[in-house]
N, C-alpha and C positions, 0 to 999 in steps of 0.2 A: 645478589652480583649475575651480572647479564655479560660478562666477557671474563674469560679465562684466554689464557698466553701459552703455547705449544710452542717451544722449541724458540723459533724469531717469528710466528706468526699468534696472529690474536684474531679471536673469534668471539662476534658479540651475536645475541642472542635478538630478534628482531619481532615482535607480534605480530600478527596480524587477527586472528583470531585465537579462542579457546574455548571448549562445550562441547555440546552430544551433536553424533550426528547422525541420529534418526537408523541407530541400527544396535542389533542387539548380537554378546559375542557370536551365538550360534552362526550369523547371520553373515556380520563379517568376516570371521574366524570358521567356516565350514568343517573345515580340519582339524580343531584343536578340541580339547576334552573340556568336558563338564567342570570336570573334578582337579584342571590348573586352573580354571578362575576360581570353583571355590575353596581352593586350596591360599590362593593370594589373595581374598578377599581384603585382607585389611591392611595390604599396602597399594591394591590399583587404585581402591576407591582413597581419596573424589579425583586424583590425576589420570584416571584413565580406564576406571569408570564409573557412570551415578550407579550407586546400589541399590537406591530405594527404584530408580526407573527402570535398573538391568538397562542401559545403554550405554555405548561404548563413547569414550570423549577423545577427543582429538585436539590438535594444536596445528593452528596454518602458523607458518613463520619462515623466516628466512636466517640464513647462516652469512652473516658480515664477516669476511676474510679480511685482514690486512696482511700484506706479504711484498716481499720486495719492492715495497713504496709503491702497490698498488692496490685499491681498493674492487675486493669480488663478494659478488654474490652469489649465493649458492640456491636455486628455486627463487620463484617472486610469487610464490601462492596465488591468491584468486584473484585478488584487483578487483574494482571498485567500477559501475557502469555495468556490467556484462552479464548479455542476455542469455542465459543455459534456462530452456525450456522443461531439460529433463532432470536438470540437478536443481531443482528449486531453493533447497538450505545457503546456493552457493550464486545463486540468481539477484543481480542489481544490489550489488553490495554498496553500503556508501562506509566504511573503513577506515580507521589515519594510520593508516601503515607510513605514508608517506613522512606523518609529523613524527613516528617514533624512528624511523629513517632519521632523522631531522636529530630528533634528541639524539641519535646513536654516532651523530656528529658527521653526517653525512649526506651532500644535497644529490639529486639527481644527476647534474653534471658530474660530480663529483667520480661516479663508477664509473672505473676501466673495464670487469669484465662480469658478464654474467654468465653463471650455470643453468642449464636446465637440464636435471639430473636426465630426466623424459618429460615427455610431451602432455601430461594430462592435464586435467582443469584445474587443480589445485596446482601447477608447481609454474607456473607459466601465465598466470594473468595479470601482473605488474610488470612483464615483459613491456604493456601499452599500456598508453592513455588515453580518455577521450579528450580531441583536442575540437571542440564545436563539433561535429559529424564525422570526424573521422578518427582512426586508431594512428597514435603517430607511438614512436620509441618512445619508453620513458624516460630512459638510461640513452639520452643525447648522444653523449661519447664513449659509449662502451660497446667493446664486440662479446655480441649473444653466441657462446659455446654449446650447439646442440648436438645432439645424436644420431648423424645422418642416417640412421636406418627407422629411428622414432620421425622424423622428421617424413618421409616416405611412407611411412604405414599409415600417416594421421593426415597425410596429404590425401581430400576426397574425389582429387581426380585419379588417385591410384585403384580406387575400389575396392579398398579391403576392408573384412567386414568384423571387428575388435569386436571381442569379448561384451564389452560396455556399451555397445550399441550406440546409442543416441546420447550416452552419456557424456561425449566432447564435444556435442554440437555446439558449432560456432566456435569454437575454441584454436584449430588451426586458422581462422578468416580473422579474428579479432585481434589473437597473444603472438600467433608465429608469424604469417605472411605479412606482416607489415614489418616485420621487424627485416625480412629479408629481404623484401623489394625497398627497404631504405641501404640493403647492401651493409649492414651490420652487421650481419650471421656469419658465421664460420662452421662448417658444418663436417664435423670430423669421426674418422670410423677408426675400429679395434682398441686406440688409445690417442694421447694428447697430451704432450708434458704443455703444462705451465707456466712454471718457473721451476726453481732447483729443490721447492718444497712441494709444489703439488702437482699429484697427476692423473687426470681420469682416465677410466679403463673402461669398455663396456662388462654389463654385470647382466646380461639379457634374464628375460624368464617374466617379471610384472612386465614388462614392454619388451616387443623383440629389439629397443633399443637402451633399454635402461641403462645406468649409468652407474659407479662409482668415482670417489673423489680422491683420492690417498695420501693425507697428511703427512710428510715426512721430514723433521725437521735436529735435528741433532740427537738427543736419545730420544725424543719423544715420536706418540703415532696417535695416527687417528683416520678413519673411513667414515665420510658422509655417505650412507647408503642409502637415503631417497625414500622408493615407498618398499626398499626390503625388507624392510620393519614399518609394522602402525602399531603394534603394544612390545609391549616385553615379554610376553605371553609367550611370543614365537622365537623370543634368547629360552627359553623352558622346554618349548617343544618346534626345533626348529622345520621340521615338514607340513605344519600349519600354515600353508599360506592364506592371506588375505583373498574375498569372491571377486577382486579386481585381477587377480593374474593371466594373461594371457596362456601362459606356457606351465601350468603347474607342476610341470617335472623339474624344469629347465628352472622355477622360482626357487624348488627347495633345494636343486643343488647347489643354486650361487650360494644361497643364504647360507647353505653348511661350509662354505664351500668361505664365503667371507669372514663369517665368524670362526671359523680354524683360524684362519692367520690372524684376527683380532685375536684370540686368546694367546693365539704361540707368540704377538710382537707385545703383548701388554698394550694395545692399541685403545682406543677413544671411540667405542660405534656411537654415532650420531645418525640417525635418522630422520626426516623432516617431519611427522607428526606426534614425535611425543611430548608430552605434558609433563609435568611435575620437574624435574633436572635435566631431562630434553636429552640425556646422552649416560652412558655406560661402560664402564670396563667390564670383561665377563670372562670368563674361566670355562674350560671341558669340567662337563658332567658329565661320567659315564660317555656315552652315544649322542647324548645335548649338550647342553651349555649351560650356566647359572650365570647372576650379576654377581661379581665380585665389588663393584663399588658406584655406585652416580658421580657423574659428573657437579659441578658447585654450583652450577644453576642455580638459579633464585625461582619455583615455582609459581606461575603468573598467576594463581591464587594470593599467594601470600607477598605480591609484592603492592607495593604503596598506589 
């Protein structure tokens, strides 16, 4: 099953990639404990860790929402044909993402809103597609909601020196700027209400403009947390950042605050990159958190 319904909102998982990301747990999550990975060995493999190579597995996926008659995409993955000299695993891909989107019943022109939770390389790629030699918006009728803090931070003209170094090279130019120049962006600050069910709020740390999308519909709750979590180990050890967090202290505080809200409100936590069942309900456990239950999405490796 690749679709669930929460209140009046349907959520569909659309795959782009699943597999290794060429990093071991101690490299990807330098603050995590070896004991946590060893204790979880029986359930972390194969969806979150390759037990033979000790390489972290990750999913690149888009969350397709239908709410109040509109079609909404949350993050747009890596994209095809993108030149990524400092991230070769994401360079010049040829995935069937748009076909997967079509199988979910959506054509590019059907999309009303694109939400970029932040502007990293693997969250904005399908914002654009190659048309001849030009990058053009993939979703011609959509408004692209981007956090202004991230737009300003990643704009090369502003001269910021990110932790990622050159890892995000070309991303602003080929996946952000063409959409902005087409007049399709809305740069929001602090918070933005999409509709009665969905609200964007700032959740900085991973990047200056990182955000969360909160779903509240009827008695159901969910929170799309982008890269606040790359692995379920970060639920068990919420102070463990990924190596890509621009502000480690703020990342830890934001993660604890968001997981606390999710636990207290019985909300489904939906990160950008979890393989397996893709999302989880969490509960408080001492000073940390535990996984109460997994979402019913079908793991990639179990699909036909």
